[in-house]
C-alpha positions as CSV (number, residue, x, y, z in Angstrom):
1,M,-76.1,138.6,-22.7
2,T,-79.2,136.3,-22.9
3,K,-80.0,134.7,-26.2
4,Y,-83.4,133.6,-27.5
5,L,-83.8,131.4,-30.6
6,M,-86.8,132.1,-32.9
7,L,-88.0,128.5,-32.3
8,D,-88.5,129.4,-28.7
9,R,-92.2,130.4,-28.7
10,R,-91.9,132.0,-25.3
11,F,-90.0,135.0,-26.8
12,L,-92.7,135.8,-29.4
13,N,-96.1,137.6,-29.3
14,P,-98.2,135.9,-32.0
15,Q,-101.0,138.5,-31.8
16,A,-98.5,141.2,-32.9
17,M,-96.7,139.6,-35.8
18,E,-97.3,140.1,-39.6
19,N,-96.1,138.3,-42.7
20,V,-93.8,135.9,-41.0
21,A,-93.3,132.2,-40.9
22,L,-90.9,129.8,-39.2
23,R,-88.7,127.9,-41.5
24,I,-86.2,125.1,-40.7
25,T,-82.6,125.8,-41.8
26,P,-81.3,122.3,-42.7
27,P,-77.7,121.5,-41.9
28,E,-75.4,121.2,-44.9
29,K,-74.7,117.6,-45.8
30,D,-71.0,116.7,-46.2
31,Q,-71.3,115.8,-49.8
32,A,-67.5,115.4,-50.2
33,N,-67.3,112.6,-47.7
34,N,-70.8,111.0,-47.4
35,P,-71.5,108.2,-46.9
36,L,-68.8,107.8,-44.2
37,F,-69.2,104.0,-43.8
38,I,-71.5,101.4,-45.2
39,Q,-72.6,97.9,-44.2
40,D,-69.6,96.1,-45.6
41,Q,-68.8,93.4,-43.0
42,P,-70.2,89.8,-43.2
43,W,-72.0,90.3,-39.8
44,E,-73.5,93.6,-41.0
45,I,-76.4,91.8,-42.7
46,R,-78.8,94.7,-42.3
47,I,-77.9,97.9,-40.4
48,D,-81.6,98.9,-40.8
49,N,-82.4,102.0,-38.7
50,G,-78.9,102.1,-37.1
51,Y,-79.9,104.3,-34.2
52,P,-76.4,105.9,-34.2
53,N,-74.8,107.3,-31.1
54,V,-71.8,109.4,-32.1
55,I,-69.8,110.7,-29.3
56,Y,-66.5,112.6,-29.3
57,D,-64.2,111.5,-26.4
58,E,-62.1,114.6,-25.7
59,Q,-59.7,112.8,-23.4
60,A,-58.9,110.1,-26.0
61,Q,-59.4,112.5,-28.9
62,I,-61.5,110.0,-30.8
63,F,-65.0,109.8,-32.2
64,R,-67.0,106.7,-31.1
65,C,-70.1,105.4,-32.9
66,Y,-72.4,102.8,-31.4
67,Y,-75.0,101.5,-33.9
68,T,-77.7,98.9,-34.0
69,L,-77.8,96.2,-36.7
70,F,-79.1,92.8,-37.6
71,T,-76.4,90.1,-37.3
72,D,-78.8,87.4,-38.4
73,D,-81.6,88.0,-40.9
74,L,-82.5,85.1,-43.2
75,D,-84.6,87.1,-45.6
76,T,-81.8,89.6,-46.2
77,E,-78.7,87.3,-46.1
78,G,-77.8,86.0,-49.5
79,T,-80.4,87.9,-51.5
80,T,-79.1,89.5,-54.7
81,L,-80.0,93.1,-55.7
82,A,-82.1,91.7,-58.5
83,E,-84.1,89.6,-56.0
84,R,-84.5,92.6,-53.6
85,T,-86.0,94.7,-56.3
86,S,-88.4,92.0,-57.5
87,R,-90.2,91.2,-54.2
88,D,-90.9,92.7,-50.8
89,Y,-88.8,92.1,-47.7
90,L,-90.3,89.6,-45.3
91,P,-88.9,90.1,-41.8
92,R,-88.7,87.0,-39.6
93,M,-89.3,86.8,-35.9
94,D,-85.9,85.1,-35.4
95,R,-83.8,88.1,-36.6
96,V,-81.0,88.9,-34.2
97,T,-80.5,92.6,-33.3
98,S,-77.0,93.5,-32.0
99,L,-74.9,96.5,-31.1
100,A,-71.6,97.3,-33.0
101,Y,-68.9,99.9,-32.5
102,A,-66.8,102.0,-34.9
103,E,-64.3,104.8,-34.2
104,S,-62.6,107.6,-36.0
105,R,-59.8,110.2,-35.4
106,D,-61.2,112.9,-37.7
107,G,-65.0,112.1,-37.8
108,I,-64.7,111.2,-41.5
109,H,-62.6,108.0,-41.8
110,W,-64.1,105.2,-39.7
111,E,-62.7,101.9,-38.6
112,K,-64.6,98.9,-37.3
113,P,-62.0,97.3,-34.9
114,A,-61.9,93.7,-34.1
115,L,-62.9,93.7,-30.4
116,G,-62.5,90.0,-29.7
117,R,-65.6,90.3,-27.5
118,V,-68.6,88.5,-29.1
119,E,-68.5,85.3,-31.1
120,W,-70.3,85.4,-34.4
121,R,-70.3,82.2,-36.4
122,G,-67.2,80.8,-34.8
123,S,-65.1,84.0,-34.7
124,K,-64.6,87.0,-32.4
125,E,-62.8,89.0,-35.1
126,N,-65.6,91.6,-35.3
127,N,-66.8,94.9,-33.9
128,I,-69.8,93.6,-32.1
129,L,-70.3,94.7,-28.5
130,F,-73.5,92.9,-27.6
131,L,-75.8,90.4,-29.3
132,F,-79.6,90.7,-28.8
133,A,-79.3,94.5,-28.0
134,H,-82.1,96.5,-29.6
135,G,-82.1,100.3,-29.9
136,T,-79.2,101.0,-27.7
137,G,-78.5,104.6,-26.5
138,V,-75.1,105.6,-25.1
139,M,-74.0,108.7,-23.1
140,V,-70.8,110.0,-21.5
141,D,-71.5,110.9,-17.9
142,H,-69.6,114.1,-17.0
143,H,-71.4,114.3,-13.6
144,G,-70.7,111.0,-12.0
145,S,-67.7,110.5,-9.8
146,D,-67.1,106.8,-10.6
147,S,-64.6,106.5,-13.5
148,A,-65.6,102.9,-14.1
149,T,-69.1,104.0,-15.2
150,K,-68.1,107.1,-17.2
151,Y,-69.9,105.6,-20.3
152,K,-73.4,104.4,-19.8
153,M,-75.9,102.7,-22.0
154,V,-79.6,101.7,-22.1
155,T,-80.8,98.9,-24.4
156,K,-83.6,96.5,-25.0
157,V,-82.4,93.0,-24.7
158,D,-84.5,91.1,-27.3
159,I,-83.8,87.3,-27.5
160,P,-86.0,85.7,-30.2
161,G,-88.3,83.1,-28.6
162,H,-87.2,84.1,-25.1
163,G,-88.7,87.5,-24.5
164,A,-87.3,91.0,-24.1
165,Y,-86.4,93.3,-21.2
166,M,-84.7,96.6,-20.5
167,A,-81.1,96.7,-19.3
168,V,-78.1,99.0,-18.7
169,A,-74.3,98.6,-18.9
170,F,-71.3,100.7,-17.9
171,S,-67.8,101.3,-19.3
172,P,-64.7,103.3,-18.2
173,D,-63.6,103.9,-21.8
174,G,-66.5,103.3,-24.1
175,V,-65.0,100.0,-25.5
176,N,-64.8,97.6,-22.5
177,W,-68.3,97.2,-21.2
178,S,-69.8,95.4,-18.1
179,D,-72.4,92.7,-18.5
180,L,-76.0,93.9,-19.1
181,I,-78.0,94.6,-15.9
182,P,-81.8,94.2,-16.2
183,W,-84.1,96.9,-15.0
184,P,-85.5,96.0,-11.6
185,E,-88.8,97.7,-12.5
186,Y,-90.9,98.2,-15.6
187,N,-90.5,96.7,-19.1
188,P,-91.8,99.1,-21.7
189,P,-91.8,98.1,-25.4
190,A,-88.9,100.5,-26.1
191,D,-88.3,98.9,-29.5
192,S,-86.5,102.0,-30.8
193,H,-83.6,104.3,-29.9
194,N,-83.4,104.5,-26.1
195,L,-81.5,107.7,-25.4
196,P,-80.2,108.5,-21.9
197,F,-79.0,111.9,-20.8
198,W,-78.3,114.0,-17.7
199,N,-80.8,116.6,-16.6
200,E,-78.8,119.3,-14.8
201,E,-81.9,121.2,-13.5
202,E,-83.4,118.2,-11.8
203,G,-80.1,116.5,-11.0
204,C,-81.0,113.1,-12.4
205,Y,-80.7,110.8,-15.4
206,M,-83.5,110.8,-18.0
207,L,-84.3,108.4,-20.8
208,L,-86.3,109.2,-23.9
209,S,-87.8,106.0,-25.3
210,R,-90.9,104.9,-27.3
211,I,-94.1,103.0,-26.6
212,W,-97.3,102.3,-28.5
213,K,-100.6,103.9,-27.4
214,D,-103.9,104.2,-29.2
215,G,-102.5,102.4,-32.2
216,I,-99.6,104.8,-32.8
217,R,-96.0,105.3,-31.7
218,M,-95.1,108.0,-29.2
219,T,-92.1,109.2,-27.2
220,T,-91.8,108.7,-23.5
221,L,-89.7,110.0,-20.6
222,S,-88.3,108.1,-17.6
223,R,-86.1,109.3,-14.7
224,S,-83.4,107.6,-12.6
225,D,-81.1,108.7,-9.7
226,D,-78.7,105.7,-10.1
227,F,-79.1,104.7,-13.8
228,I,-80.4,101.3,-12.7
229,H,-83.9,102.0,-11.2
230,W,-86.0,103.9,-13.7
231,S,-89.5,105.4,-13.3
232,E,-92.5,104.4,-15.3
233,P,-92.3,105.9,-18.9
234,K,-94.6,108.9,-19.4
235,E,-95.7,110.3,-22.7
236,T,-93.8,113.4,-23.7
237,L,-94.7,113.8,-27.4
238,R,-96.8,112.1,-30.0
239,G,-96.9,112.7,-33.8
240,R,-99.8,113.6,-36.0
241,G,-101.9,110.5,-36.7
242,F,-100.9,107.4,-38.6
243,E,-99.1,109.4,-41.3
244,N,-96.6,111.2,-39.1
245,Q,-95.6,109.0,-36.1
246,I,-92.5,109.5,-34.0
247,Y,-90.2,106.5,-34.4
248,S,-87.3,107.8,-32.4
249,M,-86.0,111.1,-31.0
250,P,-82.4,111.8,-29.9
251,V,-82.2,115.1,-28.0
252,F,-79.5,117.6,-27.1
253,F,-79.3,120.6,-24.8
254,W,-78.7,124.0,-26.4
255,N,-79.2,127.5,-25.2
256,N,-81.2,126.3,-22.1
257,L,-83.6,124.3,-24.4
258,Y,-83.9,120.7,-25.3
259,L,-83.9,120.1,-29.1
260,G,-85.0,116.8,-30.5
261,L,-84.2,115.1,-33.9
262,A,-87.4,113.1,-34.3
263,S,-87.6,110.4,-37.0
264,I,-91.1,110.5,-38.5
265,I,-92.5,107.4,-40.1
266,H,-95.3,107.8,-42.6
267,E,-98.0,105.2,-42.6
268,G,-101.8,105.3,-43.2
269,D,-101.8,105.6,-47.0
270,R,-100.0,103.0,-49.2
271,T,-100.6,105.2,-52.3
272,D,-98.8,108.2,-50.9
273,V,-95.4,108.9,-52.4
274,D,-93.9,109.1,-48.9
275,F,-95.5,106.0,-47.5
276,D,-93.2,103.9,-45.3
277,T,-90.4,106.5,-45.6
278,V,-88.8,108.2,-42.5
279,D,-88.1,111.9,-42.4
280,C,-86.4,113.8,-39.6
281,E,-88.1,116.8,-37.9
282,L,-87.0,119.3,-35.2
283,T,-88.7,119.4,-31.8
284,W,-88.1,121.6,-28.8
285,A,-88.8,121.8,-25.1
286,V,-88.1,123.8,-22.0
287,S,-88.6,120.7,-19.9
288,P,-88.2,117.2,-21.4
289,E,-91.7,116.4,-20.0
290,H,-93.3,118.5,-22.8
291,F,-91.9,118.5,-26.3
292,D,-93.4,120.1,-29.4
293,F,-92.6,120.3,-33.1
294,V,-90.8,123.4,-34.2
295,A,-92.2,123.4,-37.8
296,P,-94.4,120.4,-38.5
297,G,-93.8,118.8,-41.8
298,Q,-90.5,120.5,-42.5
299,S,-87.5,118.2,-42.7
300,V,-84.3,118.9,-40.7
301,I,-82.2,116.5,-42.8
302,P,-83.9,116.2,-46.1
303,R,-83.9,112.7,-47.6
304,G,-81.8,112.3,-50.8
305,A,-83.2,112.0,-54.3
306,G,-84.6,108.8,-55.9
307,T,-85.9,105.5,-54.8
308,Y,-84.5,102.0,-54.1
309,P,-82.2,100.7,-55.4
310,T,-80.8,103.5,-57.6
311,G,-81.6,106.5,-55.4
312,D,-79.2,108.3,-53.1
313,F,-77.9,106.4,-50.0
314,D,-80.3,108.4,-47.8
315,C,-83.4,108.6,-50.0
316,G,-85.6,106.4,-47.9
317,C,-85.0,106.8,-44.1
318,I,-83.2,109.2,-41.8
319,Y,-82.2,108.3,-38.2
320,A,-80.0,110.9,-36.4
321,S,-77.6,110.9,-33.5
322,Q,-77.1,113.6,-30.9
323,P,-74.9,116.3,-32.5
324,V,-71.2,116.6,-31.9
325,K,-69.8,120.2,-31.4
326,G,-67.1,121.2,-33.8
327,L,-64.0,123.3,-33.0
328,D,-65.6,126.3,-34.7
329,G,-68.8,126.1,-32.6
330,S,-70.9,124.5,-35.3
331,L,-72.7,121.2,-34.8
332,W,-72.1,118.0,-36.8
333,I,-75.2,115.8,-37.0
334,Y,-74.3,112.2,-37.7
335,Y,-77.1,110.1,-39.1
336,M,-77.9,106.7,-40.6
337,G,-79.4,107.1,-44.1
338,G,-81.3,104.2,-45.7
339,N,-81.9,103.9,-49.4
340,G,-85.2,102.1,-49.2
341,R,-88.5,102.1,-47.4
342,H,-88.7,101.3,-43.8
343,T,-90.3,97.9,-44.0
344,N,-88.7,96.8,-47.3
345,F,-85.2,96.0,-48.5
346,R,-82.7,98.8,-47.9
347,E,-79.1,99.3,-47.1
348,S,-78.0,101.9,-44.5
349,S,-74.9,104.1,-44.2
350,L,-73.4,106.6,-41.7
351,A,-73.3,110.2,-42.9
352,R,-73.1,113.7,-41.4
353,A,-74.3,117.2,-41.9
354,R,-73.0,120.6,-40.5
355,W,-75.2,123.0,-38.7
356,K,-74.0,126.5,-37.9
357,A,-74.5,127.5,-34.3
358,D,-78.0,128.8,-33.5
359,R,-79.1,128.6,-37.1
360,F,-81.8,125.9,-36.6
361,A,-85.0,127.8,-37.6
362,S,-85.6,131.3,-38.8
363,M,-88.4,133.7,-39.1
364,V,-88.8,134.7,-42.8
365,P,-91.3,136.7,-44.8
366,K,-94.3,134.9,-46.2
367,R,-94.6,137.4,-49.0
368,E,-91.3,138.9,-50.1
369,E,-92.8,142.1,-51.6
370,E,-94.2,143.2,-48.2
371,N,-92.8,144.3,-44.9
372,S,-92.7,141.8,-42.1
373,L,-93.3,142.5,-38.4
374,L,-91.8,140.4,-35.5
375,T,-92.8,141.3,-32.0
376,S,-91.4,140.0,-28.8
377,C,-93.2,139.1,-25.6
378,K,-92.8,141.4,-22.7
379,L,-89.1,141.7,-21.8
380,K,-87.2,143.2,-18.9
381,F,-84.3,145.5,-20.1
382,Q,-81.1,145.2,-18.2
383,G,-78.4,147.0,-20.2
384,P,-77.3,148.5,-23.5
385,S,-76.9,145.5,-25.8
386,L,-79.4,144.2,-28.4
387,E,-78.4,142.1,-31.4
388,I,-80.1,139.8,-33.9
389,L,-78.6,136.9,-35.9
390,A,-79.9,137.3,-39.4
391,E,-78.9,137.4,-43.1
392,A,-80.6,138.3,-46.4
393,V,-83.0,135.8,-47.9
394,E,-81.9,136.9,-51.3
395,P,-78.2,138.0,-51.1
396,S,-78.4,140.1,-54.3
397,V,-81.3,142.2,-52.9
398,P,-80.8,144.9,-50.2
399,I,-82.2,144.2,-46.7
400,Y,-84.4,146.5,-44.7
401,L,-84.5,146.4,-40.9
402,E,-85.8,148.9,-38.3
403,A,-86.7,148.4,-34.6
404,Q,-88.7,150.1,-31.9
405,I,-89.7,149.5,-28.3
406,H,-93.1,149.7,-26.7
407,R,-94.3,149.5,-23.1
408,V,-97.3,147.7,-24.5
409,W,-97.3,146.5,-28.1
410,T,-100.7,148.1,-28.9
411,E,-99.4,151.5,-27.8
412,A,-97.1,154.1,-29.3
413,P,-93.3,153.4,-29.0
414,I,-91.3,154.8,-26.1
415,S,-89.9,158.2,-26.8
416,G,-86.5,157.9,-28.3
417,F,-87.0,154.3,-29.4
418,S,-89.0,154.6,-32.6
419,Y,-88.2,153.0,-36.0
420,E,-86.9,156.3,-37.3
421,E,-84.5,156.6,-34.3
422,S,-83.0,153.1,-34.7
423,R,-79.8,152.2,-36.5
424,V,-78.3,148.9,-37.4
425,S,-74.6,148.0,-37.7
426,E,-72.9,144.7,-38.8
427,M,-71.0,142.5,-36.4
428,E,-69.0,139.3,-36.8
429,G,-70.7,135.9,-37.4
430,G,-73.9,137.3,-38.9
431,W,-75.0,139.3,-35.8
432,K,-76.4,142.8,-36.3
433,R,-76.4,145.4,-33.5
434,I,-79.5,147.6,-33.0
435,E,-79.1,150.9,-31.3
436,W,-81.3,154.0,-30.7
437,T,-80.6,157.7,-30.4
438,Q,-81.4,157.3,-26.7
439,G,-79.3,154.4,-25.3
440,L,-81.0,151.2,-24.4
441,E,-79.4,151.3,-20.9
442,S,-81.8,154.2,-20.1
443,L,-84.6,151.5,-20.0
444,A,-82.7,149.3,-17.5
445,G,-85.0,147.9,-14.9
446,T,-88.2,148.6,-16.9
447,S,-90.2,146.3,-19.2
448,G,-91.5,146.5,-22.7
449,C,-91.6,144.7,-26.1
450,I,-89.4,144.9,-29.2
451,K,-90.8,145.2,-32.7
452,L,-88.6,144.3,-35.7
453,K,-89.8,145.6,-39.0
454,F,-87.9,144.0,-41.9
455,K,-87.7,143.0,-45.5
456,N,-85.6,140.3,-47.3
457,L,-84.3,139.0,-44.0
458,K,-84.3,135.7,-42.1
459,I,-83.9,136.0,-38.4
460,W,-82.6,133.1,-36.3
461,A,-82.0,134.6,-32.8
462,V,-82.0,137.7,-30.6
463,R,-79.5,138.3,-27.8
464,G,-78.8,141.2,-25.5
465,D,-79.2,142.5,-22.0
466,I,-82.8,141.3,-21.8
467,C,-84.9,138.5,-20.1
468,L,-88.4,137.3,-20.3
469,D,-90.9,139.2,-18.3
470,G,-94.0,137.1,-19.1
471,H,-94.9,134.6,-21.8
472,R,-97.5,132.0,-22.6
473,L,-96.2,128.5,-23.1
474,W,-98.5,125.6,-22.0
475,E,-99.6,127.6,-18.9
476,G,-102.2,129.6,-20.9
477,A,-102.4,133.3,-21.6
478,D,-101.1,135.7,-19.0
479,M,-103.4,138.7,-19.7
480,E,-101.4,141.1,-17.6
481,N,-98.0,140.3,-19.0
482,E,-99.2,140.0,-22.5
483,G,-100.4,143.6,-22.4
484,F,-104.1,143.0,-23.2
């Protein structure tokens, strides 16, 4: 069966929908265990954004976390909480950005092992992997044949007073790393989370990074065949003016789509309650060259309550990692939560939240007292199965769901496939099977669109023996396939 998420605009016909809106379904924060670790070591002077990369090593059966921090920051070090609340933070150009490592057997209890690798103020008893590493991204390469380069990283080497450049490094086990190798070409600003990943369709490595253009931040994409030579970064997504800029955007591949966890910084209005805070929004793409926001302005991981210094540990800033898949198929999103504004004093901690599979964003009624109508684009039918992933908006109120199939959405339904002839049955995991008096297999090899009429229901996905048979996504309207 083929599955389509409601956030995939290719599946929907916007001309034929009524009383529906797309709503983000936030993952559930692990309130019992958050925060998982805090900045509690002498060299963790300011974790700041953190840019976490949490990876589960199946062979070693261990969670690995790579995070960015300031190991030297004179305006933070030694300041008391009273001082931090009485004046603004004044970042200095001689701050030292570094990369640190933590590990966990269960994803909850974390250790910061003494690696004996980097000297910090006369001692190597620390968990620092690299000094002067800014916005490091780490991936596990399941496609490469060289075991010595199984782990790969991209970082911005930033040495105060000596310039900055892009570099990569390799490791067989995620702990013992090679020296940093400078990029032979290009030197983008990249002063944020530089996230590498493998693109199966193109058979190459890709890197999502960040540059500045027209006075704002934006996300860029580069390609590489060997992880050393990278193409010039090209814009793939920009935010919405000064007040909603993309600071960083880790991505993951899910159901043949790329989904991004974009940290959005709010500037442009110092009187705004959200000024200088960082929210996290969901983005999506069929190709990494063109991302778009799923539901602009809706937070994926809502910030906690309060403000610095008494607010929740994540009340000011959210910076996410790529999700880790759980044994039950759910996704754990690890993130760094900061308790203050981006450019002011704050302390950051690692935390996590659990997302049920496929339940990223749902179509819900705008007005609960009215029926809603959701219409697909033109689909090709290939067999008997059609199911939707949905549940009641208000559990105490009955749901209503009917479906019918049309050759063209403006015409009458196909005989045998009207609302009155549809029936719905419950399945495991929240899926609901839709059947008609005349079996759907009778339409195999033909095309049409599905209309879902419902009430008190939120719908996350549709799956079945179906495939797209025409859509409009960036290419412009396809008049024939849209049925106009």
